Backbone as JSON Lines, residues from 0, in Angstrom:
{"i":0,"aa":"M","n":[14.93,-3.84,14.57],"ca":[14.05,-4.56,14.3],"c":[12.75,-4.15,13.27]}
{"i":1,"aa":"K","n":[12.85,-4.83,11.94],"ca":[11.76,-4.34,11.14],"c":[10.11,-4.53,11.74]}
{"i":2,"aa":"R","n":[9.93,-3.07,11.58],"ca":[8.09,-3.12,11.85],"c":[7.18,-3.72,10.97]}
{"i":3,"aa":"K","n":[6.43,-4.55,11.2],"ca":[5.37,-5.23,10.26],"c":[4.66,-4.11,9.18]}
{"i":4,"aa":"M","n":[4.6,-4.3,8.32],"ca":[3.65,-3.26,7.5],"c":[2.03,-3.61,7.69]}
{"i":5,"aa":"V","n":[1.47,-2.61,7.94],"ca":[0.06,-2.89,7.7],"c":[-0.78,-1.9,6.64]}
{"i":6,"aa":"E","n":[-2.1,-2.3,6.65],"ca":[-2.51,-1.42,5.42],"c":[-2.46,-0.39,5.34]}
{"i":7,"aa":"A","n":[-2.94,0.59,6.7],"ca":[-2.79,1.7,6.69],"c":[-1.38,2.53,6.24]}
{"i":8,"aa":"D","n":[-0.3,1.75,6.36],"ca":[0.85,2.44,5.8],"c":[0.91,2.71,4.38]}
{"i":9,"aa":"L","n":[0.3,1.88,3.73],"ca":[0.51,1.87,2.19],"c":[-0.6,2.95,1.63]}
{"i":10,"aa":"Y","n":[-1.36,3.62,2.38],"ca":[-2.51,4.43,1.62],"c":[-2.13,5.75,2.06]}
{"i":11,"aa":"T","n":[-0.73,5.99,2.64],"ca":[-0.31,7.33,2.65],"c":[-0.04,8.11,1.47]}
{"i":12,"aa":"D","n":[0.36,7.07,0.4],"ca":[0.89,7.75,-0.68],"c":[-0.36,6.9,-1.74]}
{"i":13,"aa":"M","n":[-1.67,7.37,-1.74],"ca":[-2.69,6.54,-2.39],"c":[-2.46,6.62,-3.83]}
{"i":14,"aa":"W","n":[-2.27,7.5,-4.4],"ca":[-2.01,7.73,-5.87],"c":[-0.74,7.57,-6.52]}
{"i":15,"aa":"V","n":[-0.23,6.19,-6.89],"ca":[1.0,6.05,-7.14],"c":[1.06,5.51,-8.9]}
{"i":16,"aa":"N","n":[2.26,5.11,-9.56],"ca":[2.21,4.8,-10.87],"c":[1.94,3.01,-10.77]}
{"i":17,"aa":"C","n":[1.16,2.7,-11.6],"ca":[1.31,1.3,-11.63],"c":[2.44,0.37,-11.79]}
{"i":18,"aa":"Q","n":[2.78,-0.48,-10.81],"ca":[3.87,-1.39,-10.9],"c":[4.02,-2.32,-12.04]}
{"i":19,"aa":"H","n":[2.97,-2.31,-12.99],"ca":[2.95,-2.99,-14.17],"c":[2.9,-2.45,-15.24]}
{"i":20,"aa":"C","n":[2.01,-1.37,-15.79],"ca":[1.86,-0.74,-16.96],"c":[2.35,0.55,-16.62]}
{"i":21,"aa":"K","n":[2.66,1.26,-15.44],"ca":[3.78,2.46,-15.34],"c":[2.83,3.7,-15.29]}
{"i":22,"aa":"L","n":[1.33,3.48,-15.61],"ca":[0.51,4.61,-15.58],"c":[0.0,5.19,-14.27]}
{"i":23,"aa":"P","n":[-0.12,6.37,-14.21],"ca":[-0.5,6.84,-12.8],"c":[-1.83,6.45,-12.44]}
{"i":24,"aa":"G","n":[-2.28,6.75,-11.51],"ca":[-3.76,6.53,-10.81],"c":[-4.05,5.09,-10.01]}
{"i":25,"aa":"A","n":[-2.63,4.2,-9.87],"ca":[-2.82,3.2,-9.29],"c":[-3.04,3.3,-7.5]}
{"i":26,"aa":"L","n":[-3.68,2.3,-7.02],"ca":[-3.9,2.12,-5.8],"c":[-2.92,0.87,-5.19]}
{"i":27,"aa":"W","n":[-2.41,1.0,-3.75],"ca":[-2.1,-0.17,-3.02],"c":[-3.17,-1.17,-2.66]}
{"i":28,"aa":"Y","n":[-2.8,-2.36,-2.98],"ca":[-3.95,-3.35,-2.23],"c":[-3.15,-4.7,-2.08]}
{"i":29,"aa":"H","n":[-3.68,-5.71,-1.09],"ca":[-3.08,-6.67,-0.9],"c":[-3.42,-7.76,-1.73]}
{"i":30,"aa":"Q","n":[-2.71,-8.21,-2.34],"ca":[-2.92,-9.18,-3.65],"c":[-3.17,-10.28,-2.98]}
{"i":31,"aa":"R","n":[-3.41,-11.58,-3.75],"ca":[-3.88,-13.02,-3.44],"c":[-3.02,-13.61,-3.32]}
{"i":32,"aa":"T","n":[-1.91,-13.42,-2.26],"ca":[-0.68,-14.05,-2.11],"c":[-0.76,-14.33,-0.89]}
{"i":33,"aa":"A","n":[0.35,-15.28,-0.26],"ca":[0.55,-15.51,0.84],"c":[1.89,-15.6,1.65]}
{"i":34,"aa":"Y","n":[2.84,-14.38,0.99],"ca":[4.27,-14.68,1.27],"c":[4.52,-14.6,2.9]}
{"i":35,"aa":"V","n":[5.46,-15.06,3.37],"ca":[5.95,-14.74,4.72],"c":[6.03,-13.45,5.1]}
{"i":36,"aa":"D","n":[6.92,-12.83,3.89],"ca":[7.2,-11.39,4.26],"c":[6.03,-10.48,3.79]}
{"i":37,"aa":"E","n":[5.51,-9.95,4.74],"ca":[4.07,-9.21,4.48],"c":[4.36,-8.06,3.3]}
{"i":38,"aa":"T","n":[5.54,-7.55,3.36],"ca":[5.55,-6.58,2.42],"c":[5.24,-6.81,0.82]}
{"i":39,"aa":"M","n":[5.49,-8.0,0.63],"ca":[5.56,-8.79,-0.4],"c":[4.22,-9.09,-0.94]}
{"i":40,"aa":"N","n":[3.15,-9.06,-0.22],"ca":[1.7,-9.33,-0.52],"c":[0.92,-8.19,-0.99]}
{"i":41,"aa":"W","n":[1.77,-6.82,-1.47],"ca":[1.08,-5.57,-1.44],"c":[1.89,-5.08,-2.88]}
{"i":42,"aa":"V","n":[0.94,-4.69,-3.59],"ca":[1.17,-4.24,-5.01],"c":[0.12,-2.69,-5.26]}
{"i":43,"aa":"A","n":[1.17,-2.12,-6.02],"ca":[0.27,-0.73,-6.51],"c":[0.0,-0.95,-7.99]}
{"i":44,"aa":"L","n":[-1.22,-1.22,-8.03],"ca":[-1.73,-1.62,-9.75],"c":[-2.97,-0.76,-9.82]}
{"i":45,"aa":"C","n":[-3.03,-0.33,-11.14],"ca":[-4.45,0.01,-11.8],"c":[-5.44,-0.8,-11.79]}
{"i":46,"aa":"A","n":[-6.9,-0.42,-12.09],"ca":[-7.74,-1.4,-11.86],"c":[-7.76,-2.66,-13.1]}
{"i":47,"aa":"P","n":[-7.21,-2.25,-14.54],"ca":[-7.31,-3.33,-15.11],"c":[-6.16,-4.06,-14.89]}
{"i":48,"aa":"C","n":[-4.93,-3.81,-14.59],"ca":[-3.81,-4.39,-14.02],"c":[-4.17,-5.29,-13.01]}
{"i":49,"aa":"R","n":[-4.85,-4.77,-12.01],"ca":[-5.57,-5.45,-10.72],"c":[-6.2,-6.53,-11.19]}
{"i":50,"aa":"E","n":[-7.34,-6.76,-11.89],"ca":[-8.02,-7.46,-12.44],"c":[-7.21,-8.68,-13.39]}
{"i":51,"aa":"D","n":[-6.25,-8.29,-14.04],"ca":[-5.22,-9.54,-14.66],"c":[-4.6,-9.88,-13.38]}
{"i":52,"aa":"N","n":[-3.97,-9.24,-12.5],"ca":[-3.26,-9.81,-11.55],"c":[-4.18,-11.1,-10.53]}
{"i":53,"aa":"D","n":[-5.56,-10.39,-10.23],"ca":[-6.19,-11.31,-9.66],"c":[-6.39,-12.54,-9.9]}
{"i":54,"aa":"G","n":[-6.7,-12.54,-11.41],"ca":[-7.21,-13.69,-12.52],"c":[-6.07,-14.51,-12.48]}
{"i":55,"aa":"Y","n":[-4.62,-13.72,-12.4],"ca":[-3.33,-14.87,-12.42],"c":[-3.33,-15.41,-11.13]}
{"i":56,"aa":"W","n":[-3.39,-14.84,-10.01],"ca":[-3.23,-15.45,-8.61],"c":[-4.38,-16.46,-8.24]}
{"i":57,"aa":"D","n":[-5.8,-16.31,-8.76],"ca":[-6.77,-17.19,-8.83],"c":[-6.54,-18.47,-9.42]}
{"i":58,"aa":"D","n":[-5.92,-18.47,-10.85],"ca":[-5.29,-19.75,-11.46],"c":[-4.53,-20.45,-10.86]}
{"i":59,"aa":"Q","n":[-3.3,-19.71,-10.07],"ca":[-2.31,-20.16,-9.42],"c":[-2.8,-20.97,-8.29]}
{"i":60,"aa":"W","n":[-3.75,-20.41,-7.49],"ca":[-3.95,-20.96,-6.22],"c":[-4.85,-22.27,-6.39]}
{"i":61,"aa":"A","n":[-5.82,-22.24,-7.71],"ca":[-6.7,-23.35,-8.39],"c":[-5.68,-24.58,-8.54]}
{"i":62,"aa":"A","n":[-4.69,-24.2,-9.38],"ca":[-3.78,-25.2,-9.62],"c":[-2.89,-25.99,-8.61]}
{"i":63,"aa":"Y","n":[-2.6,-24.99,-7.7],"ca":[-2.03,-25.44,-6.14],"c":[-2.77,-26.54,-5.59]}
{"i":64,"aa":"Y","n":[-4.16,-25.94,-5.16],"ca":[-5.11,-26.89,-4.63],"c":[-5.15,-27.87,-5.18]}
{"i":65,"aa":"A","n":[-5.36,-28.11,-6.48],"ca":[-5.91,-29.29,-7.36],"c":[-4.63,-30.21,-7.34]}
{"i":66,"aa":"D","n":[-3.7,-29.81,-7.12],"ca":[-2.16,-30.91,-6.91],"c":[-2.29,-31.3,-5.8]}
{"i":67,"aa":"C","n":[-2.82,-30.48,-4.58],"ca":[-2.87,-31.18,-3.13],"c":[-3.79,-32.23,-2.9]}
{"i":68,"aa":"L","n":[-4.85,-32.28,-3.82],"ca":[-6.06,-33.28,-3.75],"c":[-5.52,-34.66,-4.08]}
């Protein structure tokens, strides 16, 4: 049985390459998603790519909730 990933698991290798721009110095963080598979909610991004990613998901959630109303 696969063990559920927790935040502490991802900080064992804190400094990794950014998954978007591939530059070193990225940190793992829980992005603004709600995937059932918890491992898909985590990404390693540098600060500029994280800002872009957060903005993207903010827009996606705003569109989603606007359609729900």
